[in-house]
Every structure is written in C-alpha cells, then in structure tokens.
Residue frames relative to the residue before (quaternion, step in Angstrom):
aa qw qx qy qz dx dy dz
M 1.0000 0.0000 0.0000 0.0000 0.00 0.00 0.00
Y 0.6417 0.5357 -0.3132 0.4507 3.57 1.00 -0.90
N 0.6654 0.5049 -0.2941 0.4646 3.59 0.95 -0.95
N 0.6351 0.5343 -0.3264 0.4523 3.58 1.02 -0.82
N 0.6416 0.5219 -0.3196 0.4624 3.57 1.06 -0.81
I 0.6275 0.5354 -0.3261 0.4618 3.56 1.05 -0.83
H 0.6762 0.4986 -0.2892 0.4588 3.57 0.89 -1.00
S 0.6601 0.5035 -0.3180 0.4579 3.60 0.96 -0.84
K 0.6357 0.5203 -0.3258 0.4679 3.58 1.08 -0.76
K 0.6321 0.5304 -0.3232 0.4633 3.58 1.04 -0.84
T 0.6432 0.5265 -0.3155 0.4577 3.57 0.98 -0.90
Q 0.6562 0.5113 -0.3106 0.4599 3.58 0.97 -0.91
I 0.6418 0.5252 -0.3184 0.4591 3.58 1.00 -0.85
I 0.6448 0.5260 -0.3109 0.4592 3.58 0.96 -0.94
M 0.7116 0.4685 -0.2608 0.4541 3.57 0.83 -1.04
K 0.6259 0.5158 -0.3429 0.4740 3.60 1.19 -0.46
K 0.6736 0.5175 -0.2895 0.4412 3.56 1.04 -0.85
I 0.6089 0.6063 -0.3567 0.3667 3.58 0.98 -0.86
P 0.7007 0.4541 -0.3052 0.4580 3.65 0.71 -0.95
D 0.6210 0.5547 -0.3460 0.4323 3.60 1.05 -0.78
K 0.7130 0.4556 -0.2499 0.4708 3.56 0.95 -0.93
K 0.7630 0.3981 -0.1895 0.4726 3.57 1.06 -0.73
I 0.3324 0.7733 -0.4901 0.2265 3.60 1.24 0.20
I 0.5827 0.5856 -0.3647 0.4296 3.57 1.16 -0.60
G 0.6106 0.5538 -0.3399 0.4527 3.59 1.11 -0.69
L 0.6438 0.5236 -0.3092 0.4645 3.56 1.02 -0.85
I 0.6458 0.5171 -0.3131 0.4665 3.58 0.99 -0.86
I 0.6484 0.5105 -0.3117 0.4709 3.59 0.96 -0.90
G 0.6374 0.5418 -0.3178 0.4463 3.58 0.99 -0.86
V 0.6584 0.5037 -0.2979 0.4733 3.58 0.95 -0.92
I 0.6344 0.5284 -0.3276 0.4595 3.60 1.00 -0.81
F 0.6410 0.5269 -0.3155 0.4604 3.59 0.95 -0.90
I 0.6758 0.4918 -0.2941 0.4635 3.60 0.85 -0.98
A 0.6415 0.5292 -0.3219 0.4527 3.60 0.98 -0.85
L 0.6697 0.4937 -0.2937 0.4706 3.60 0.95 -0.88
I 0.6412 0.5198 -0.3199 0.4652 3.59 1.04 -0.78
L 0.6791 0.4998 -0.2888 0.4534 3.58 0.87 -0.98
K 0.5986 0.5725 -0.3508 0.4368 3.57 1.18 -0.58
D 0.7667 0.3957 -0.1804 0.4723 3.59 1.07 -0.80
I 0.7322 0.3917 -0.2489 0.4985 3.63 1.19 -0.14
D 0.4453 -0.6325 0.5547 0.3063 3.53 -1.34 0.30
I 0.3338 -0.7931 0.4766 0.1802 3.57 -0.19 1.31
H 0.5834 0.5854 -0.3704 0.4239 3.60 1.16 -0.58
K 0.6367 0.5159 -0.3231 0.4733 3.60 1.09 -0.70
S 0.6171 0.5342 -0.3369 0.4694 3.57 1.11 -0.68
I 0.6419 0.5163 -0.3128 0.4729 3.58 1.01 -0.83
E 0.6415 0.5208 -0.3130 0.4682 3.59 1.02 -0.84
A 0.6311 0.5363 -0.3269 0.4552 3.59 1.02 -0.82
I 0.6523 0.5034 -0.3085 0.4754 3.59 1.01 -0.81
K 0.6268 0.5529 -0.3288 0.4397 3.59 1.02 -0.81
H 0.7374 0.4058 -0.2163 0.4948 3.59 1.08 -0.78
F 0.4091 0.7182 -0.4699 0.3099 3.59 1.28 0.11
D 0.3440 -0.7345 0.5531 0.1904 3.57 -0.97 0.93
F 0.2638 -0.8199 0.4928 0.1241 3.59 -0.21 1.30
F 0.4233 0.6860 -0.4716 0.3574 3.59 1.28 0.03
Y 0.6545 0.5335 -0.3115 0.4359 3.57 1.06 -0.80
V 0.5506 0.6024 -0.3956 0.4214 3.59 1.20 -0.43
A 0.6289 0.5411 -0.3213 0.4566 3.58 1.04 -0.84
L 0.6683 0.4837 -0.2930 0.4833 3.58 1.08 -0.73
M 0.6364 0.5643 -0.3180 0.4188 3.57 1.13 -0.70
F 0.5854 0.6347 -0.3712 0.3415 3.60 0.99 -0.80
P 0.7289 0.4104 -0.2806 0.4706 3.67 0.62 -0.96
V 0.6293 0.5408 -0.3353 0.4462 3.59 1.07 -0.75
Y 0.6817 0.4879 -0.2805 0.4676 3.56 0.90 -0.97
F 0.6251 0.5327 -0.3345 0.4622 3.58 1.05 -0.76
C 0.6163 0.5591 -0.3407 0.4377 3.60 1.04 -0.79
A 0.5944 0.5638 -0.3603 0.4461 3.59 1.10 -0.68
F 0.6724 0.4820 -0.2891 0.4817 3.60 1.00 -0.82
L 0.6106 0.5472 -0.3449 0.4570 3.56 1.08 -0.69
F 0.6690 0.4773 -0.2925 0.4889 3.59 0.98 -0.85
R 0.5953 0.5504 -0.3599 0.4617 3.60 1.12 -0.60
A 0.6591 0.5081 -0.3017 0.4651 3.56 0.98 -0.88
L 0.6442 0.5161 -0.3129 0.4698 3.59 1.00 -0.85
R 0.6553 0.5087 -0.3044 0.4681 3.56 1.01 -0.84
W 0.6551 0.5117 -0.3116 0.4603 3.59 0.93 -0.88
K 0.6154 0.5410 -0.3295 0.4690 3.56 1.08 -0.76
L 0.6386 0.5161 -0.3160 0.4754 3.59 1.07 -0.74
I 0.6474 0.5288 -0.3160 0.4487 3.57 0.94 -0.92
L 0.7604 0.2959 -0.1607 0.5554 3.57 1.06 -0.80
S 0.1870 0.8359 -0.4965 0.1408 3.58 1.12 0.68
E 0.5544 0.6012 -0.3900 0.4232 3.61 1.24 -0.35
K 0.6703 0.4524 -0.2804 0.5170 3.57 1.24 -0.55
N 0.1547 -0.8378 0.5206 0.0558 3.57 0.01 1.29
G 0.7812 0.4091 -0.2578 0.3950 3.54 -1.31 0.37
I 0.5476 0.5949 -0.4180 0.4141 3.61 1.23 0.10
K 0.4169 -0.7310 0.4885 0.2308 3.57 -0.76 1.07
L 0.5971 -0.5707 0.4326 0.3615 3.56 -1.18 0.64
S 0.6209 0.5662 -0.3366 0.4249 3.59 1.03 -0.79
S 0.6187 0.5461 -0.3393 0.4514 3.59 1.13 -0.65
F 0.6309 0.5134 -0.3188 0.4866 3.58 1.06 -0.78
L 0.6774 0.5014 -0.2860 0.4561 3.56 0.88 -1.00
N 0.6174 0.5552 -0.3211 0.4556 3.57 1.02 -0.86
S 0.6986 0.4770 -0.2650 0.4629 3.58 0.84 -1.03
I 0.6239 0.5327 -0.3374 0.4617 3.60 1.04 -0.74
F 0.6616 0.5002 -0.3072 0.4666 3.59 0.89 -0.92
R 0.6549 0.5144 -0.3138 0.4561 3.59 0.95 -0.84
G 0.6633 0.5060 -0.3003 0.4625 3.58 0.95 -0.89
W 0.6792 0.4783 -0.2839 0.4789 3.56 0.94 -0.90
F 0.5896 0.5605 -0.3658 0.4521 3.58 1.11 -0.62
I 0.6576 0.4885 -0.3010 0.4882 3.59 0.95 -0.89
N 0.6023 0.5758 -0.3473 0.4303 3.61 1.05 -0.76
N 0.6247 0.5699 -0.3321 0.4180 3.58 1.11 -0.68
F 0.7830 0.3125 -0.1494 0.5166 3.57 1.19 -0.50
V 0.7067 0.3807 -0.2402 0.5458 3.57 1.30 -0.21
P 0.4656 -0.7052 0.4539 0.2827 3.64 -0.76 0.97
A 0.8604 0.2198 -0.1381 0.4384 3.53 -1.41 0.37
R 0.6250 -0.6030 0.3295 0.3703 3.59 0.93 0.96
G 0.1686 0.8174 -0.5281 0.1565 3.56 0.99 0.85
G 0.5437 0.6444 -0.3824 0.3781 3.57 1.23 -0.40
E 0.5673 0.6006 -0.3872 0.4093 3.58 1.19 -0.46
I 0.6102 0.5382 -0.3460 0.4671 3.57 1.15 -0.65
Y 0.6557 0.4942 -0.3035 0.4834 3.56 0.98 -0.88
R 0.6156 0.5582 -0.3362 0.4432 3.58 1.01 -0.83
A 0.6621 0.4956 -0.3010 0.4749 3.59 0.93 -0.90
H 0.6559 0.5130 -0.3069 0.4609 3.58 0.98 -0.87
Y 0.6858 0.4986 -0.2859 0.4465 3.58 0.85 -1.02
F 0.6991 0.4691 -0.2742 0.4648 3.58 0.82 -1.03
G 0.6412 0.5336 -0.3175 0.4508 3.58 1.01 -0.84
K 0.6583 0.5032 -0.2931 0.4770 3.56 1.01 -0.89
K 0.6842 0.5137 -0.2771 0.4372 3.57 0.92 -1.00
E 0.7966 0.3103 -0.1367 0.5004 3.58 0.92 -0.95
G 0.4710 -0.7079 0.4253 0.3102 3.59 1.27 0.05
I 0.4906 0.6282 -0.4397 0.4139 3.57 1.06 0.84
S 0.6056 -0.5687 0.4139 0.3722 3.58 -1.11 0.67
R 0.5116 -0.6537 0.4679 0.3033 3.58 -0.96 0.90
V 0.6219 0.5472 -0.3387 0.4462 3.58 1.08 -0.72
T 0.6143 0.5408 -0.3334 0.4681 3.59 1.06 -0.77
I 0.6663 0.4950 -0.2957 0.4729 3.58 0.95 -0.90
L 0.6431 0.5189 -0.3237 0.4609 3.59 0.95 -0.84
A 0.6277 0.5337 -0.3286 0.4617 3.58 1.03 -0.79
S 0.6591 0.5007 -0.3066 0.4700 3.59 1.00 -0.82
I 0.6344 0.5171 -0.3229 0.4753 3.60 1.11 -0.69
V 0.5979 0.5409 -0.3473 0.4789 3.59 1.10 -0.71
L 0.6373 0.5286 -0.3136 0.4649 3.58 1.01 -0.86
E 0.6057 0.5529 -0.3448 0.4566 3.59 1.00 -0.82
R 0.6837 0.4946 -0.2827 0.4560 3.56 0.85 -1.01
V 0.6377 0.5264 -0.3265 0.4578 3.58 1.03 -0.79
F 0.6734 0.4805 -0.2954 0.4779 3.60 0.90 -0.89
D 0.6031 0.5403 -0.3484 0.4722 3.60 1.06 -0.72
G 0.6794 0.5073 -0.2841 0.4477 3.54 0.89 -0.99
L 0.6535 0.5198 -0.3125 0.4529 3.59 0.98 -0.82
I 0.6639 0.4932 -0.3047 0.4724 3.60 0.95 -0.88
L 0.6761 0.4856 -0.2946 0.4694 3.59 0.91 -0.90
F 0.5992 0.5548 -0.3455 0.4623 3.57 1.12 -0.69
L 0.6739 0.4906 -0.2909 0.4697 3.59 0.90 -0.94
I 0.6331 0.5309 -0.3260 0.4594 3.60 1.01 -0.85
L 0.7066 0.4611 -0.2682 0.4649 3.58 0.79 -1.04
L 0.6337 0.5421 -0.3302 0.4422 3.59 0.98 -0.84
L 0.6937 0.4769 -0.2724 0.4660 3.59 0.85 -0.98
L 0.6996 0.4694 -0.2779 0.4615 3.58 0.88 -0.93
A 0.6708 0.4876 -0.2982 0.4727 3.60 0.99 -0.81
S 0.6854 0.4887 -0.2767 0.4635 3.59 1.15 -0.61
F 0.8509 0.2316 -0.0576 0.4679 3.57 0.73 -1.10
V 0.7374 0.4006 -0.2395 0.4882 3.62 1.12 -0.45
F 0.8320 0.1989 -0.0796 0.5117 3.58 0.68 -1.09
S 0.2553 -0.8282 0.4746 0.1536 3.60 1.33 -0.07
S 0.3437 0.7269 -0.5147 0.2976 3.56 0.58 1.18
K 0.3537 -0.7530 0.5189 0.1966 3.58 -0.54 1.19
K 0.6253 0.5597 -0.3344 0.4289 3.56 1.03 -0.85
F 0.7433 0.3974 -0.2258 0.4884 3.57 0.80 -1.00
F 0.5318 0.5778 -0.4068 0.4668 3.57 1.26 -0.30
G 0.6334 0.5325 -0.3126 0.4663 3.57 1.08 -0.79
V 0.6177 0.5306 -0.3297 0.4777 3.58 1.08 -0.77
A 0.6494 0.5256 -0.3052 0.4571 3.57 1.00 -0.91
V 0.6533 0.5143 -0.3127 0.4592 3.59 0.94 -0.89
A 0.6518 0.5119 -0.3100 0.4658 3.59 0.95 -0.90
A 0.6591 0.4963 -0.2971 0.4807 3.58 0.99 -0.88
G 0.6233 0.5556 -0.3269 0.4426 3.57 1.07 -0.78
F 0.6316 0.5279 -0.3213 0.4682 3.57 0.97 -0.88
L 0.6754 0.5118 -0.2906 0.4443 3.56 0.93 -0.96
F 0.7876 0.3717 -0.1964 0.4506 3.59 0.60 -1.13
I 0.6113 0.5024 -0.3592 0.4948 3.61 1.09 -0.56
G 0.6198 0.5480 -0.3249 0.4584 3.55 1.11 -0.76
L 0.6659 0.4995 -0.2931 0.4703 3.58 0.93 -0.94
F 0.6411 0.5255 -0.3121 0.4642 3.55 0.98 -0.91
S 0.6709 0.5071 -0.2922 0.4554 3.58 0.92 -0.94
V 0.6450 0.5247 -0.3159 0.4570 3.58 0.99 -0.88
L 0.6718 0.4929 -0.2923 0.4693 3.59 0.91 -0.94
L 0.6352 0.5302 -0.3194 0.4619 3.57 1.05 -0.81
L 0.6701 0.4976 -0.2915 0.4674 3.59 0.93 -0.93
I 0.6334 0.5281 -0.3251 0.4628 3.58 1.00 -0.85
S 0.6538 0.5237 -0.3029 0.4545 3.56 0.98 -0.92
K 0.6809 0.4788 -0.2858 0.4747 3.59 0.91 -0.93
F 0.6204 0.5449 -0.3204 0.4642 3.56 1.09 -0.82
Y 0.6703 0.5138 -0.2814 0.4555 3.57 0.98 -0.95
K 0.7196 0.4551 -0.2424 0.4651 3.59 1.03 -0.82
N 0.4935 0.6627 -0.4312 0.3624 3.59 1.26 -0.17
T 0.4538 -0.7328 0.4420 0.2487 3.61 -0.57 1.20
F 0.6535 0.5218 -0.3142 0.4494 3.60 0.92 -0.93
I 0.6724 0.4905 -0.2888 0.4732 3.57 0.93 -0.95
Q 0.6239 0.5483 -0.3332 0.4461 3.59 1.01 -0.83
E 0.6510 0.5216 -0.3133 0.4539 3.57 0.95 -0.90
K 0.6730 0.4995 -0.2896 0.4623 3.58 0.92 -0.95
V 0.6531 0.5119 -0.3051 0.4673 3.58 1.00 -0.87
N 0.6485 0.5229 -0.3120 0.4568 3.60 0.98 -0.86
I 0.6311 0.5219 -0.3209 0.4757 3.58 1.04 -0.80
L 0.6521 0.5197 -0.2995 0.4637 3.57 0.99 -0.92
I 0.6446 0.5254 -0.3116 0.4597 3.58 0.99 -0.90
L 0.6580 0.5129 -0.3044 0.4596 3.58 0.94 -0.90
K 0.6474 0.5196 -0.3135 0.4611 3.58 1.01 -0.82
I 0.6646 0.5073 -0.2990 0.4600 3.55 0.96 -0.93
K 0.6767 0.5135 -0.2865 0.4431 3.57 1.04 -0.84
E 0.5577 0.5998 -0.3981 0.4131 3.59 1.20 -0.39
K 0.4461 -0.7275 0.4540 0.2561 3.57 -0.57 1.15
N 0.6281 0.5594 -0.3416 0.4195 3.58 0.98 -0.83
F 0.6322 0.5352 -0.3229 0.4578 3.55 1.08 -0.77
I 0.7096 0.4484 -0.2590 0.4778 3.58 0.92 -0.95
K 0.6212 0.5950 -0.3332 0.3862 3.58 1.05 -0.84
K 0.5374 0.6299 -0.3985 0.3946 3.55 1.19 -0.45
F 0.7831 0.3233 -0.1447 0.5112 3.56 1.11 -0.70
L 0.8154 0.1866 -0.0632 0.5443 3.63 1.06 -0.71
N 0.5457 -0.6191 0.4474 0.3447 3.58 -1.23 0.42
E 0.7494 -0.4482 0.2722 0.4043 3.57 -1.37 0.34
K 0.6838 0.5075 -0.2988 0.4309 3.61 0.82 -1.00
I 0.6636 0.4907 -0.2958 0.4810 3.57 0.94 -0.92
C 0.6059 0.5660 -0.3422 0.4420 3.58 1.08 -0.75
E 0.6625 0.5103 -0.2983 0.4601 3.56 0.96 -0.90
I 0.6490 0.5145 -0.3087 0.4677 3.58 0.98 -0.90
L 0.6758 0.4927 -0.2873 0.4669 3.57 0.91 -0.97
S 0.6254 0.5461 -0.3313 0.4482 3.57 1.07 -0.77
K 0.6521 0.5100 -0.3057 0.4703 3.59 1.00 -0.86
I 0.6501 0.5102 -0.3067 0.4721 3.57 0.97 -0.91
F 0.6536 0.5267 -0.3052 0.4498 3.55 0.95 -0.94
N 0.6500 0.5215 -0.3084 0.4588 3.58 0.99 -0.88
K 0.6590 0.5088 -0.3020 0.4643 3.57 0.99 -0.86
V 0.6538 0.5074 -0.3068 0.4701 3.57 0.98 -0.88
T 0.6415 0.5253 -0.3141 0.4625 3.58 0.98 -0.88
Y 0.6567 0.5093 -0.2998 0.4685 3.58 0.96 -0.93
A 0.6524 0.5213 -0.3093 0.4548 3.58 0.99 -0.88
L 0.6560 0.5135 -0.3070 0.4602 3.59 0.99 -0.85
I 0.6482 0.5047 -0.3117 0.4774 3.58 0.99 -0.86
S 0.6451 0.5230 -0.3099 0.4629 3.58 1.01 -0.87
F 0.6407 0.5225 -0.3228 0.4607 3.58 1.00 -0.83
M 0.6608 0.5084 -0.3057 0.4598 3.57 0.93 -0.88
N 0.6124 0.5452 -0.3433 0.4582 3.59 1.12 -0.63
G 0.6565 0.5303 -0.3001 0.4447 3.56 1.17 -0.61
I 0.7443 0.3297 -0.2125 0.5405 3.59 1.23 -0.30
E 0.1685 0.8341 -0.5004 0.1599 3.56 1.15 0.74
I 0.5950 0.6151 -0.3758 0.3555 3.62 1.04 -0.65
F 0.5434 0.6234 -0.4063 0.3887 3.61 1.19 -0.34
N 0.6342 0.5184 -0.3272 0.4711 3.57 1.27 -0.26
S 0.7301 0.3340 -0.2151 0.5561 3.57 1.32 0.05
P 0.3284 -0.7661 0.5211 0.1834 3.63 -0.30 1.23
V 0.6092 0.5581 -0.3479 0.4432 3.60 1.10 -0.69
L 0.6653 0.4969 -0.2983 0.4707 3.58 0.96 -0.88
I 0.6145 0.5447 -0.3411 0.4575 3.59 1.02 -0.79
L 0.6579 0.5067 -0.2966 0.4717 3.57 0.94 -0.93
K 0.6528 0.5187 -0.3132 0.4546 3.59 0.95 -0.88
V 0.6470 0.5135 -0.3188 0.4648 3.59 0.98 -0.85
F 0.6125 0.5329 -0.3368 0.4769 3.59 1.06 -0.76
L 0.6825 0.5039 -0.2820 0.4481 3.57 0.89 -0.98
F 0.6830 0.4579 -0.2858 0.4921 3.60 1.09 -0.66
T 0.5963 0.5588 -0.3658 0.4453 3.60 1.22 -0.40
L 0.6035 0.5941 -0.3484 0.4018 3.58 1.06 -0.75
P 0.7072 0.4358 -0.2956 0.4718 3.68 0.75 -0.86
V 0.5208 0.6122 -0.4202 0.4213 3.61 1.19 -0.42
W 0.7653 0.3802 -0.1968 0.4806 3.54 0.79 -1.07
L 0.5577 0.5592 -0.3969 0.4677 3.59 1.20 -0.31
C 0.6453 0.4997 -0.3058 0.4903 3.58 1.04 -0.80
E 0.6384 0.5146 -0.3185 0.4755 3.58 1.01 -0.83
G 0.6588 0.5167 -0.2983 0.4583 3.58 1.00 -0.88
L 0.6551 0.5034 -0.3033 0.4749 3.58 0.99 -0.85
S 0.6235 0.5358 -0.3254 0.4672 3.57 1.06 -0.77
L 0.6616 0.4922 -0.2953 0.4825 3.58 1.00 -0.85
L 0.6065 0.5584 -0.3430 0.4502 3.59 1.04 -0.78
L 0.6649 0.4945 -0.2911 0.4782 3.60 0.97 -0.89
L 0.6261 0.5373 -0.3274 0.4605 3.58 1.06 -0.78
I 0.6613 0.5012 -0.2961 0.4730 3.58 0.95 -0.92
K 0.6298 0.5305 -0.3236 0.4661 3.59 1.04 -0.79
G 0.6127 0.5678 -0.3349 0.4359 3.56 1.09 -0.72
F 0.6954 0.4263 -0.2586 0.5175 3.58 1.22 -0.50
G 0.6126 -0.6139 0.3199 0.3814 3.56 1.31 0.26
Y 0.6243 0.5075 -0.3485 0.4809 3.59 1.22 0.36
S 0.1144 -0.7804 0.6109 0.0680 3.57 -1.20 0.54
I 0.0013 -0.8186 0.5731 -0.0376 3.57 -0.57 1.17
G 0.5372 -0.6441 0.3944 0.3756 3.61 1.27 0.14
I 0.6589 -0.5308 0.3645 0.3889 3.55 -1.25 0.40
L 0.6360 0.5172 -0.3378 0.4625 3.61 1.04 -0.69
G 0.6317 0.5247 -0.3190 0.4732 3.55 1.07 -0.77
A 0.6486 0.5185 -0.3102 0.4629 3.57 1.00 -0.86
L 0.6560 0.4966 -0.3049 0.4796 3.60 1.01 -0.81
F 0.6013 0.5602 -0.3338 0.4617 3.56 1.12 -0.75
V 0.6758 0.4815 -0.2739 0.4863 3.57 0.89 -1.02
L 0.6538 0.5434 -0.3047 0.4294 3.57 0.90 -0.98
S 0.6798 0.4916 -0.2942 0.4578 3.59 0.89 -0.93
I 0.6365 0.5178 -0.3273 0.4687 3.60 1.03 -0.77
V 0.6640 0.5013 -0.2975 0.4683 3.58 0.89 -0.97
A 0.6396 0.5425 -0.3239 0.4378 3.59 0.97 -0.87
F 0.7008 0.4559 -0.2766 0.4739 3.59 0.91 -0.87
I 0.6444 0.5046 -0.3276 0.4721 3.60 1.00 -0.74
S 0.6596 0.5185 -0.3094 0.4476 3.59 1.07 -0.72
L 0.4519 0.6481 -0.4689 0.3949 3.60 1.28 0.15
I 0.5318 0.5821 -0.4041 0.4638 3.56 1.30 -0.36
P 0.4953 -0.6573 0.4594 0.3341 3.64 -0.78 0.90
G 0.0175 0.8053 -0.5906 0.0480 3.55 -0.96 0.90
G 0.7170 -0.4115 0.3296 0.4559 3.52 -1.30 -0.30
P 0.7684 -0.3067 0.2515 0.5023 3.58 -1.26 -0.26
A 0.8284 0.1105 -0.1442 0.5299 3.59 -0.99 0.95
G 0.6269 -0.5672 0.3308 0.4193 3.59 1.19 0.53
L 0.2502 0.8059 -0.5039 0.1843 3.58 1.27 0.34
G 0.7036 0.3929 -0.3386 0.4857 3.56 -0.81 1.06
P 0.7751 0.2953 -0.1682 0.5326 3.61 0.28 -1.21
V 0.6143 0.5490 -0.3508 0.4451 3.62 1.05 -0.73
Q 0.6566 0.5063 -0.3110 0.4646 3.60 0.93 -0.89
W 0.6531 0.5106 -0.3065 0.4677 3.56 0.96 -0.89
G 0.6341 0.5429 -0.3183 0.4493 3.57 1.02 -0.84
Y 0.6618 0.4986 -0.3026 0.4710 3.58 0.94 -0.87
I 0.6446 0.5272 -0.3258 0.4477 3.59 0.94 -0.84
I 0.6736 0.4876 -0.2882 0.4748 3.59 0.95 -0.91
A 0.7156 0.4717 -0.2612 0.4441 3.58 0.78 -1.08
L 0.7073 0.4419 -0.2688 0.4819 3.61 0.87 -0.90
G 0.5473 0.6051 -0.3866 0.4299 3.57 1.24 -0.42
F 0.5691 0.5922 -0.3688 0.4352 3.57 1.19 -0.57
F 0.7314 0.3717 -0.2085 0.5324 3.60 1.18 -0.63
N 0.5212 -0.6853 0.3691 0.3499 3.56 1.32 0.50
I 0.3734 0.6811 -0.5283 0.3430 3.58 1.03 0.77
P 0.5191 -0.6824 0.4142 0.3053 3.63 -0.69 1.07
Q 0.6181 -0.5724 0.4004 0.3605 3.55 -1.15 0.70
E 0.6432 0.5438 -0.3217 0.4326 3.57 0.97 -0.88
T 0.6646 0.4868 -0.2930 0.4853 3.58 1.01 -0.86
A 0.6366 0.5312 -0.3222 0.4568 3.58 1.01 -0.85
F 0.6440 0.5155 -0.3135 0.4704 3.58 1.01 -0.83
A 0.6536 0.5077 -0.2995 0.4747 3.58 0.96 -0.93
L 0.6444 0.5365 -0.3070 0.4502 3.57 0.99 -0.92
S 0.6554 0.5171 -0.3127 0.4531 3.58 0.96 -0.87
L 0.6648 0.5049 -0.3009 0.4611 3.59 1.00 -0.82
V 0.6510 0.5003 -0.3089 0.4800 3.58 0.98 -0.88
G 0.6403 0.5354 -0.3155 0.4515 3.58 1.00 -0.86
Q 0.6733 0.4853 -0.2933 0.4745 3.57 0.96 -0.87
L 0.6379 0.5254 -0.3235 0.4609 3.58 1.01 -0.82
F 0.6311 0.5293 -0.3178 0.4695 3.57 1.01 -0.87
S 0.6573 0.5189 -0.2993 0.4574 3.57 0.94 -0.96
I 0.6516 0.5209 -0.3075 0.4579 3.58 0.95 -0.92
I 0.6611 0.5143 -0.3050 0.4532 3.59 0.95 -0.92
L 0.6882 0.4786 -0.2952 0.4585 3.60 0.82 -0.98
I 0.6609 0.5027 -0.3079 0.4644 3.59 0.93 -0.89
S 0.6394 0.5250 -0.3178 0.4631 3.58 1.02 -0.82
L 0.6503 0.5093 -0.3088 0.4716 3.58 1.00 -0.83
G 0.6443 0.5214 -0.3089 0.4664 3.57 1.02 -0.86
C 0.6551 0.5096 -0.2931 0.4745 3.55 0.99 -0.92
L 0.6566 0.5169 -0.2979 0.4614 3.58 0.95 -0.93
F 0.6165 0.5610 -0.3336 0.4404 3.57 1.02 -0.84
F 0.7149 0.4479 -0.2614 0.4690 3.58 0.83 -0.98
I 0.5978 0.5464 -0.3613 0.4621 3.60 1.12 -0.60
I 0.6534 0.5103 -0.3025 0.4703 3.59 0.97 -0.91
I 0.6475 0.5202 -0.3115 0.4616 3.59 0.95 -0.92
E 0.6570 0.5116 -0.3079 0.4603 3.59 0.95 -0.89
R 0.6505 0.5158 -0.3135 0.4610 3.58 0.98 -0.86
L 0.6544 0.5141 -0.3054 0.4628 3.58 0.98 -0.88
N 0.6519 0.5110 -0.3059 0.4693 3.59 1.00 -0.86
L 0.6431 0.5232 -0.3078 0.4668 3.55 1.05 -0.86
K 0.6427 0.5258 -0.3099 0.4630 3.57 1.03 -0.85
E 0.6408 0.5267 -0.3113 0.4637 3.58 1.02 -0.86
K 0.6478 0.5188 -0.3106 0.4635 3.58 1.00 -0.87
E 0.6574 0.5158 -0.3045 0.4573 3.57 0.96 -0.92
E 0.6524 0.5089 -0.3047 0.4718 3.58 1.02 -0.84
Y 0.6416 0.5285 -0.3112 0.4606 3.57 1.05 -0.84
I 0.6561 0.5077 -0.3012 0.4703 3.59 0.99 -0.88
S 0.6602 0.5134 -0.3054 0.4553 3.58 0.98 -0.89
L 0.6373 0.5226 -0.3194 0.4677 3.60 1.10 -0.71
E 0.6422 0.5279 -0.3150 0.4579 3.57 1.07 -0.80
N 0.6803 0.4779 -0.2789 0.4806 3.55 1.06 -0.83
C-alpha cells in the first residue's frame, strides 16, 4: 500500500509538471490555428466535413491499429534484453502514452509512458525513456528516406527535398551520436579508466581536501544518482551492440509507417481525393517533420499547417486540408482512447480475478 501511494504521488507530480513545462507548445499551437483561420474560409471546411464518406473510417480502424501493433513489436525488440515481458504490456503502455499525448502538448505522454511501463515491469524509467528516444530516431530515419526518395525521384520537389535533407542531418546525427556513445561505453579500456576515476571521486579523503563533510555527502548522493541514470540510459540503447537487432528494428519501423500511410490514403479518399499510396507517404512524412515544431495537444497547430502545405502540392484546397487534418486527429484520438480503455478494463478484470482468488485461498 505504501509503495502504491508513492507511485501515485510520483505520477501526480509528473502530470502536474508536464503542462507547466509545455505551456509554450500550447501557445504556439493556438498561434498556428489563428493564422490558418485568418487565411481560410471556415465554412468551406465545414462543408468538406459534411461531405466526408465515413465508410472509409471503418476501413481505417484495422489499418491504424496494425501500426500500433508493429510499434509494440518494435519496442519489444529494442528492449529485447528485458526477457519475459508480454507484447500486450508494450501495446498497453503505448496506448496509454499516446492517450496522454492527445491532451498534453509536446508529446508529454511519452514521459508518462516511461513512468507507467517502468513501474509496471520493474525497469528504470531512464532506460525506458532511452528506448523511446531510439523509437523516435528510427521513425525519423525511415521518414527521411521516404521523403528523400519521393522528393527526388517521384514528385521532384526542391522545397521538400530541402526538408528531407534538414531532417536527414538531424536524425542521422542523432543516430550517429547514440551509436558512438554506445561504442564508447562498451570500450573495455575506457570502462576501466572511468571506474578508477569513479572510485577516486567516491573516496571521502579525496573530496575532503576541497570540501567539508556535509557538502561531500550531498555531492556523493548526486553523483550516485547521475551514475545510475547514465547506466540506465545505456541499458536502453543496448541494441547498438547488435547489428542484427538494428536491422530488425529498421524492418519493423517500415510497416509502422506503411500502415500510417495507408490509413492517411483512406482518409484522403473519404474527402473525394486520390493521390496514391506514394502521395500519402509523401504527405505523411512532411506532416511528421513539421509536427516536430512544439504544438498543442496531439500536435494541434503545426499538424494542420503541415497538412495544408503538403496537400497543397496535390492542389487540394486549404479548407479541405484543414478539415482533413481535424478529422484525422479526431479519428486518432477515438481509436487511441478505445485502445487505452480496452487495456484498462482488462487490467481491472485481471485484478478482480486475483482478489477473488486470494479471498478463496484465505
């Protein structure tokens, strides 16, 4: 009971801090929406929604769910060192994190996801956060390759080729940095030198030469926490020590975005337009990179602007693009909420069964 109270208090603290830190994202999102509404006829957007064919929504549900299933499989691969964790646990945590993202600006739900999964499976939160960072890096690399190839050879757009190059610098750079850190950490000679340095720093006599006893104790506690956090982070990027695992994660990232692209293609068809699967992937990659700009809950603001720019390339009116972005976000929120609700109900039922079993034993 005591531990549960601690965990609930930690969760409350995390959820209170997220909005405070991300309020700037909400402001940016509101500014984006205000600028968009200034330039479009909102009545045309409403008309576009009225004529939307909701039959395509029924087709989108299984496709969009498959994207989450592949995300869970990929996350399981990234944390393959942690044996015995069920796929359903990964999927449950992803839905919960994305659910929070729908209401908290700047993807604050990822912090909650790391906290929830770490608490549930007994893994360091820093390790989980490191694995989530890896997910984002692999997503960025796949989307970079998609946009680069399509902007170069299919749609021949210099503007979006520039976006691809900028994204490439960012995500290839991040991948390279993480790879170098991992190799640096695993180097035996460096490990020995670092361990010797840590032991020297931890020796009170060494520190006492410069600082008093009380400050030494405080610094020692801080140092221990930082060391633990660094080790936990390195545990989250263990796959860099296995080229086979890296390749597998890449292969599982591709179907994630193919499912997302197919879902977007169906959404666009629902508004009476057809740009093909390559066109949908082209739009998706542009929107994904533009949505890196901090925005409101569920990326509100930058996401709308991204759709208007990307769909404008296919001569789809701004009003329709704006309507499409809103319907797409609403669909995403509904499916994620249903997924989250499903796992909450399952957990409650399992908990009830356990309680009944314990009461029968007693």
